[in-house]
VOKEKE-26110 format. One record per residue (C-alpha): residue number from 1; residue in one letter; x, y, z. Coordinates in Angstrom, 1 decimal, m for minus. Layout:
N
NODE   resi   resn       px       py       pz
NODE    NUM      A        X        Y        Z
...
END
This chain:
136
NODE   resi   resn       px       py       pz
NODE      1      M      5.9    m16.3      7.8
NODE      2      R      7.7    m18.6      5.1
NODE      3      L      5.0    m21.1      5.2
NODE      4      S      2.5    m18.6      4.3
NODE      5      L      4.7    m17.5      1.3
NODE      6      L      5.1    m21.0      0.2
NODE      7      W      1.4    m21.6      0.3
NODE      8      L      0.7    m18.3     m1.6
NODE      9      V      3.2    m19.4     m4.3
NODE     10      G      1.4    m22.8     m4.7
NODE     11      N     m1.8    m20.8     m4.8
NODE     12      C     m0.6    m18.5     m7.4
NODE     13      V      0.6    m21.2     m9.8
NODE     14      R     m2.8    m23.1     m9.9
NODE     15      L     m4.9    m20.1    m10.0
NODE     16      T     m3.7    m19.0    m13.1
NODE     17      L     m4.1    m22.2    m14.7
NODE     18      L     m7.6    m22.7    m13.5
NODE     19      A     m8.9    m19.2    m14.2
NODE     20      V     m9.3    m19.9    m18.0
NODE     21      P    m11.7    m23.1    m18.3
NODE     22      P    m14.5    m21.4    m16.8
NODE     23      L    m14.4    m18.4    m19.2
NODE     24      L    m13.6    m20.5    m22.2
NODE     25      P    m17.4    m20.0    m23.4
NODE     26      Q    m17.0    m16.4    m23.4
NODE     27      I    m13.5    m16.3    m24.9
NODE     28      H    m14.7    m18.5    m27.7
NODE     29      R    m17.5    m16.1    m28.6
NODE     30      S    m15.8    m13.0    m28.1
NODE     31      L    m12.8    m13.8    m30.1
NODE     32      S    m14.5    m16.2    m32.5
NODE     33      L    m12.3    m19.3    m31.6
NODE     34      N    m12.6    m22.5    m33.5
NODE     35      E    m12.5    m25.7    m31.2
NODE     36      F     m9.0    m26.3    m31.9
NODE     37      L     m7.9    m22.9    m30.7
NODE     38      V     m9.9    m23.2    m27.6
NODE     39      G     m8.3    m26.6    m26.9
NODE     40      A     m4.9    m24.9    m27.6
NODE     41      L     m5.5    m22.1    m25.1
NODE     42      A     m6.6    m24.5    m22.3
NODE     43      S     m3.9    m26.8    m22.8
NODE     44      V     m0.6    m24.6    m23.7
NODE     45      P      0.3    m24.1    m20.2
NODE     46      I      0.1    m27.7    m19.4
NODE     47      L      2.4    m28.7    m22.2
NODE     48      L      4.9    m25.9    m21.3
NODE     49      L      4.8    m27.3    m17.8
NODE     50      A      5.8    m30.7    m19.1
NODE     51      S      8.4    m29.4    m21.5
NODE     52      A      9.8    m26.2    m20.2
NODE     53      T     10.6    m27.6    m16.7
NODE     54      L     14.1    m28.1    m17.9
NODE     55      L     14.7    m24.4    m18.0
NODE     56      G     13.4    m23.9    m14.5
NODE     57      S     15.9    m26.8    m13.4
NODE     58      L     18.7    m24.6    m15.4
NODE     59      L     17.6    m21.4    m13.7
NODE     60      I     17.9    m22.9    m10.2
NODE     61      A     21.3    m24.3    m10.7
NODE     62      R     22.5    m21.0    m12.2
NODE     63      F     20.7    m18.2    m10.0
NODE     64      G     19.3    m20.3     m7.0
NODE     65      A     15.7    m21.2     m5.9
NODE     66      R     14.7    m17.9     m4.6
NODE     67      R     15.7    m16.0     m7.7
NODE     68      A     14.2    m18.7     m9.9
NODE     69      V     10.7    m18.6     m8.1
NODE     70      L     10.9    m14.7     m8.2
NODE     71      L     11.6    m14.7    m12.2
NODE     72      G      8.8    m17.5    m12.5
NODE     73      L      6.3    m15.5    m10.6
NODE     74      A      7.0    m12.3    m12.5
NODE     75      L      6.5    m14.1    m15.7
NODE     76      I      3.1    m15.7    m14.4
NODE     77      V      2.1    m12.0    m13.4
NODE     78      A      3.1    m10.4    m16.5
NODE     79      G      1.6    m13.0    m18.6
NODE     80      G     m1.7    m13.4    m16.7
NODE     81      T     m2.1     m9.6    m16.6
NODE     82      L     m1.6     m8.9    m20.2
NODE     83      R     m3.1    m12.0    m21.4
NODE     84      G     m6.5    m10.4    m20.0
NODE     85      L     m5.8     m7.1    m21.5
NODE     86      G     m4.5     m8.1    m24.6
NODE     87      P     m7.0     m7.3    m27.5
NODE     88      S     m6.0     m9.8    m30.2
NODE     89      L     m5.7    m13.7    m30.5
NODE     90      A     m1.9    m13.3    m31.0
NODE     91      A     m1.5    m11.5    m27.6
NODE     92      L     m3.8    m14.0    m25.8
NODE     93      F     m1.7    m17.0    m27.0
NODE     94      A      1.7    m15.1    m26.5
NODE     95      M      0.8    m14.0    m22.9
NODE     96      T     m0.4    m17.7    m22.2
NODE     97      I      3.0    m18.8    m23.3
NODE     98      V      4.9    m16.4    m21.0
NODE     99      M      2.6    m17.4    m18.1
NODE    100      G      3.1    m21.1    m19.0
NODE    101      I      7.0    m20.7    m19.0
NODE    102      G      6.7    m18.8    m15.6
NODE    103      I      4.7    m21.8    m14.2
NODE    104      A      7.3    m24.3    m15.6
NODE    105      I     10.0    m22.3    m13.8
NODE    106      V      8.2    m21.9    m10.4
NODE    107      Q      7.2    m25.6    m10.2
NODE    108      P     10.6    m27.2    m10.0
NODE    109      S     12.0    m24.4     m8.0
NODE    110      M      9.5    m25.0     m5.1
NODE    111      P     11.2    m28.2     m3.5
NODE    112      S     14.6    m26.4     m3.5
NODE    113      L     13.2    m23.4     m2.0
NODE    114      V     11.5    m25.6      0.6
NODE    115      A     14.9    m27.3      1.4
NODE    116      L     16.6    m23.9      1.5
NODE    117      W     14.1    m22.0      3.8
NODE    118      L     13.0    m24.7      6.1
NODE    119      P     15.5    m27.6      6.1
NODE    120      R     14.2    m29.2      9.6
NODE    121      R     10.5    m28.8      8.5
NODE    122      V     10.6    m30.2      4.7
NODE    123      G      7.5    m32.2      5.3
NODE    124      V      5.5    m29.5      6.7
NODE    125      A      6.9    m26.9      4.1
NODE    126      T      6.2    m29.2      1.3
NODE    127      A      2.6    m29.7      2.7
NODE    128      A      2.1    m25.9      2.8
NODE    129      F      3.2    m25.7     m1.1
NODE    130      S      1.1    m28.6     m1.8
NODE    131      N     m2.0    m27.3      0.0
NODE    132      G     m1.6    m23.9     m1.9
NODE    133      L     m1.5    m25.9     m5.2
NODE    134      L     m4.9    m28.0     m4.2
NODE    135      I     m6.6    m24.9     m2.8
NODE    136      G     m5.8    m22.9     m6.1
END
């Protein structure tokens, strides 16, 4: 059961990142974005993954890996959902930032969660999470 949850979390993290690039031409046309904004939309989550990961580490230390993952997943769900429903460019970018922060919280939390949930099967659990990332 826990291996499946780890796989699903990994999958959830990557699907939100990879859902936008195929839709970029449609987003570009419907919101009249210039090329700079199209590039920014695709790269903001990656930049946040690199820069906001420290926030994820601090949350793990303060609240634990499980709560940090739950908070990160809630941010990913909220940002991803509202990003699709937002009628404006500002809402699109704001929710992309929220989603990116959620990803930056979940990503460093997963190794801690693996060690917490399956301390005797760390390799298998890490493989399950990593496979979820790859499949996503």
